[in-house]
Backbone as a ProteinNet text record, in pm:
[ID]
protein_1_A
[PRIMARY]
MSVLFQRQGFGDLTGALVELCTRGECTKDRLLDQDITSIHLPLSDDVDPAPGPVRLRVTRENEDRPVIDVSADVRLTFQSDGCDGGAHNRGLAFTKDGGLTTKIPKALQKAWAEQIRS
[TERTIARY]
9566.3	9560.7	9452.9	9483.6	9380.1	9379	9263.9	9250.9	9182.2	9248.5	9187.8	9107.1	8970.6	8879.4	8827.4	8846.3	8795.7	8680.7	8560.2	8439.8	8405.1	8489.2	8463.5	8453.5	8353.3	8327	8234.6	8182.5	8089.6	7950.7	7928	7793	7772.4	7651.5	7618	7633.3	7733.5	7751	7716.2	7643.8	7608.1	7521.6	7566.1	7495.1	7539.9	7620.1	7668.2	7752.9	7741.8	7820.7	7962.5	8061.8	8197.1	8262.7	8333.5	8395.8	8535.8	8628	8768.4	8816.5	8871	8916.4	9064.8	9132.7	9264.6	9300.6	9375.4	9429.4	9328.1	9206.9	9108.7	9028.8	9059.9	8994.6	8917	8799.5	8722.4	8658.4	8633.3	8560.6	8450.5	8340.9	8227	8184.7	8143.9	8089	8004.1	7932.9	7853	7927.7	7918.1	7983.7	7901.7	7964.5	7900.4	7904.3	7839.5	7846.6	7980.2	8085.5	8217.7	8284.1	8363.8	8435.3	8542.6	8610.5	8713.6	8683.6	8693.8	8678.1	8802.1	8835.4	8948.7	8885.1	8916.2	8855.4	8975.6	8948.4	9055.3	9015.6	9114.6	9097.8	9219.3	9190.8	9296.6	9344.3	9475.2	9533	9596.4	9605.2	9662.3	9811	9872.8	10015.5	10102.6	10049.7	10131.9	10094.7	10041.2	10001.9	10125.6	10099	10210.8	10226.5	10345.8	10368.2	10384.7	10395	10410.8	10305	10325.2	10221	10090	9972.5	9843.8	9733.6	9624.2	9514.7	9445.9	9421.4	9337.7	9214.6	9097.9	8977.8	8891.7	8854.5	8766.1	8634.4	8520.9	8390.7	8304.6	8232.6	8135	7998	7895.1	7762.8	7664.2	7594.3	7500.1	7382.9	7321.2	7209.5	7103.9	7035.4	6928.3	6963.7	7090.6	7136.8	7214	7220	7289.3	7421.8	7444	7576.2	7665.4	7789.9	7880.2	7911.3	7920.9	7957.9	8111.5	8176.1	8317.9	8358.1	8437.2	8488.8	8628.9	8727	8862.4	8954.5	9067.4	9158.5	9303.4	9399.7	9536.2	9622.5	9732.4	9825	9915.5	9922.5	9994.6	10084.6	10205.9	10307.6	10287.7	10279.6	10270.1	10407	10419.4	10543.8	10546.5	10656.2	10670.1	10688.5	10606.5	10615.1	10646.9	10759.8	10799.1	10718.1	10697.2	10632.3	10732.4	10864.4	10965.4	11005.2	10944.7	10969.2	10998.6	11072	11107.7	10979	10880	10756.8	10718.4	10599.3	10538.2	10454.9	10404.6	10320.8	10338.9	10291.9	10291.8	10154.6	10163.9	10045.6	10077.3	9973.2	9997.9	9889.8	9925.3	9822.2	9804.4	9683.6	9646.7	9555.9	9541.4	9448.2	9355.8	9234.8	9151.7	9089	9109.5	9048.8	9000.1	8902.6	8845.4	8946.6	9040.7	9147.4	9264.4	9290.1	9413.1	9382	9259	9225.2	9278.7	9299.3	9339.8	9501.1	9576.3	9709.9	9787.7	9910.6	9990	10051.7	10045.5	10102.2	9989.4	9989.9	9882.1	9917.7	9831.6	9864.2	9868.7	9964.7	9982.2	9855.3	9794.6	9668.9	9558.4	9554.1	9448.8	9489.4	9615.4	9663.2	9629.3	9658.6	9623.5	9473.7	9393.4	9249.9	9195	9249.1	9209.9	9240	9367.9	9401.8	9307.9	9278.6	9191	9045	9007.8	8866.3	8856.7	8962.8	8953.4	8976.7	9039	9053.3	8927.7	8848.5	8723.8	8610.1
10090.5	10083.9	9988.8	9913.6	9814.9	9815.7	9773.6	9767.3	9626.6	9543.8	9423.7	9471.7	9453.3	9498.5	9384.2	9376.9	9276.5	9331.5	9275.6	9328.7	9273.8	9187.7	9137	9239.5	9229.2	9319.7	9440.2	9440.5	9542.1	9485.3	9366.3	9309.1	9287	9271.1	9243.6	9365.1	9358.1	9469.2	9428.3	9313.3	9274	9385.9	9425.7	9526.7	9668.1	9679.5	9820.7	9874.6	10013.2	10087	10110.2	10072.6	10088.1	10191.2	10294	10392.9	10407.3	10404	10422	10539.5	10636.8	10759.4	10792.6	10847.6	10904.6	10980.4	11089.8	11166	11207.7	11242.1	11285.2	11173	11050	10932.2	10854.8	10802.5	10723.4	10602.4	10501.8	10384.2	10350	10306.1	10265.1	10127.5	10052.5	9918.6	9876.6	9765.4	9707.9	9590.7	9575.5	9454.4	9329.5	9220.4	9088.3	9034.3	8909.9	8842.5	8766	8836.8	8780.3	8839.2	8754.5	8809.2	8915	8893.7	8982.1	9026.4	9154.2	9198.9	9277	9257	9329.3	9445.2	9567	9689.3	9743.3	9762.7	9819	9947.4	10037.6	10164.7	10186.7	10173.6	10196.2	10339.3	10366.5	10500.2	10522.5	10654.5	10686.6	10655.4	10646.5	10612.4	10731.6	10853.9	10964	11018	10930.5	10964.9	11008.1	11106.1	11150.1	11055.7	10999.6	10894.5	10958	11088.3	11158.2	11120	11128.1	11091.9	11181.2	11105.2	11173.1	11095.5	11160.2	11097.5	10991.9	10887.9	10778.3	10766.4	10763.3	10762.4	10636.3	10564.5	10451.3	10468.4	10459.1	10474.9	10363.8	10317.1	10204.2	10256.8	10246.6	10289.8	10181.4	10140.1	10036	10077.6	9975.3	10002.2	10072.9	10171.5	10245.5	10328.5	10354	10448.3	10567.4	10674.8	10796.7	10816.2	10770	10787.9	10666	10693.1	10572.8	10507.4	10380.1	10303.8	10299.9	10325.6	10331.8	10454.7	10544.2	10659	10685	10638.4	10654	10699.8	10760.3	10804.7	10785.8	10784.5	10782	10844.7	10902.7	10953.5	10837.5	10819.6	10705.3	10742	10693.2	10713.3	10589	10617	10505.9	10452.5	10322.9	10263.1	10219.7	10215.2	10176.7	10019.7	9958.1	9818	9798.1	9741.6	9714.5	9600.7	9604.3	9497.6	9397.5	9423.5	9339.3	9357.3	9457.5	9484.3	9636.6	9699.4	9841.5	9932.4	9877.1	9961.9	9928.4	9977.7	9956.6	10074.4	10073	10181.1	10198.6	10316	10350.7	10301.2	10228	10183.2	10148.5	10093.1	10056.1	9961.4	9865.5	9770.4	9820.2	9826.8	9857.9	9749.7	9767.7	9672.5	9757.7	9708.9	9775.2	9661.1	9677	9590.8	9676.6	9627.2	9702.9	9739.1	9652.5	9673.9	9754.6	9735.3	9799.8	9928.2	9952	10075.4	10055.7	10163.5	10168.1	10176.4	10078.7	10078.1	10017.6	10058.7	9996.7	9865.1	9830	9704.3	9601.8	9514.2	9417.7	9291.8	9269.7	9159.1	9023.7	8943.6	8808.9	8722	8736.8	8661.9	8698.8	8822.7	8872.9	8821	8832.3	8772	8627	8552.3	8404.6	8384.1	8454.4	8436.4	8472.3	8577.4	8619.9	8510.5	8456.7	8344	8217.5	8188.9	8072.3	8105.6	8220.2	8266.5	8243.9	8293.6	8290.6	8146.7	8058	7921.5	7842.3	7887.8	7800.2	7839.8
9643.6	9786.8	9823.9	9928.4	9976.7	10128.3	10183	10327.8	10359.5	10442.1	10498.4	10612.7	10598.4	10699.6	10771.9	10904.1	10994.5	11078.2	11049.2	11118.8	11257.8	11294.3	11439.1	11538.5	11621.8	11721.1	11682.4	11565.7	11521.8	11492.6	11519.8	11491	11339.8	11299.4	11164.6	11071.3	10987.7	10886.3	10749.6	10726.3	10595.8	10525.6	10410.2	10332.1	10370.4	10467.8	10497.8	10392.7	10382.4	10278.6	10334.7	10262.9	10298.8	10194.8	10248	10168.9	10208.9	10106.5	10130.3	10035.9	10096.1	10017.7	10055.6	9957.6	9972.6	9847.5	9866.3	9755.9	9652.8	9690.8	9599.6	9527.6	9560.1	9504.2	9611.8	9570.9	9665.3	9601.8	9669.9	9625.5	9731.5	9674.9	9766.1	9721.3	9824.7	9800.1	9913.2	9902.1	10006.4	10059.2	10191.3	10253	10240.6	10210.4	10207.4	10341.3	10356.4	10486.7	10495.1	10526.8	10548.8	10663.4	10737.5	10850.5	10811.2	10694.6	10652.9	10507.2	10479.6	10343.2	10294.9	10175	10116.7	10031.3	10063.5	9998.6	9912.2	9784.5	9693.9	9635.5	9632.3	9567.4	9469.5	9339.2	9242.1	9245.2	9234.7	9237.5	9097.4	9062.4	8934.5	8941	8820.1	8813.1	8865.6	8855.9	8894.8	9034.2	9120.1	9256.6	9342.9	9422.5	9517.4	9634	9648.3	9758.9	9891.6	9899.7	10029.7	10124.1	10258.4	10351.1	10320.4	10329.4	10302.9	10375.2	10397.9	10469.3	10395.2	10465.5	10414	10510.5	10460.7	10545.5	10507.7	10616.9	10599	10676.6	10606.8	10675.9	10639.3	10745.3	10723.3	10784.7	10702.3	10750.6	10719.2	10834.7	10818.3	10722.9	10659.9	10576.5	10658.2	10591.4	10655.1	10768.4	10785.3	10891.2	10827.5	10887.1	10834.8	10896.9	11025.7	11082.5	11072.7	11032.5	11019.7	11160.4	11163.6	11278.2	11288.8	11178.4	11177.9	11092.2	11138	11062.6	11115.9	11051.8	11095.9	10979.1	11018.5	10912.8	10971.7	10875.1	10911.9	10804.9	10836.5	10739.6	10700.8	10563	10509.3	10390.7	10401.4	10292	10198	10063.9	9972.2	9946.8	9910.3	9880.7	9737.5	9671.1	9528.2	9523	9439.1	9417.6	9265.1	9240.9	9100.7	9042.9	8908.4	8840.5	8779.9	8807.8	8762.3	8613.8	8550.2	8407.8	8385.2	8473.2	8469.4	8492.8	8555.5	8577.3	8724.2	8759.4	8883.4	8931	9045.8	9097.5	9251.4	9290.8	9433.5	9494.7	9603.1	9662.2	9813	9883.9	10024.5	10074.7	10140.7	10206	10349.1	10395.1	10533.1	10590.9	10724.3	10792.2	10880.4	10905.5	11006.9	11087.9	11221.3	11322.7	11432.4	11508.4	11613.3	11718.3	11751	11851.4	11797.4	11669.7	11615.9	11537.3	11498.1	11419.9	11277.2	11209.8	11070.2	11075.5	11018.7	11038.7	10914.3	10888.9	10788.7	10835.7	10963.7	11015.2	11013.4	10906.9	10900.4	10986.6	11089.1	11180	11113.1	11141.1	11081.8	11101.6	11212.7	11234.7	11137.7	11105.2	11002.3	10864.5	10830.9	10699.6	10684	10792.7	10792.1	10779.3	10851.9	10849.5	10720.6	10646.6	10513.6	10417.9	10424.8	10335.1	10354.2	10474.2	10500.9	10441.1	10456.9	10418.3	10255.3	10184.9	10045.2	9984.9	10067.6	10021.8	10045.6	10134	10163	10072.2
[MASK]
++++++++++++++++++++++++++++++++++++++++++++++++++++++++++++++++++++++++++++++++++++++++++++++++++++++++++++++++++++++

């Protein structure tokens, strides 16, 4: 599972703790000084694809309360590896205006691609 996180509209979040959790699994990391961050959470091969909660929290350094704490029910999709295998996963996006969603805005995809190329 991955989330494209756009921090525009939240001020400086450099060094903030970001947590992504679903289906009993969590990942934690610190945000770098980037406009868009891709947050990845590896899921087990036998994960249940049925709709389940996904939670994204962002807490600034030296603060106790998250500045962002959102969740959404998400169904996983199967992606084949082209060799009779594959895994269930899902790509999400988070923006201040759109919240946490499975519909990744084209403008966000384009900005992410430009950011990783530079």
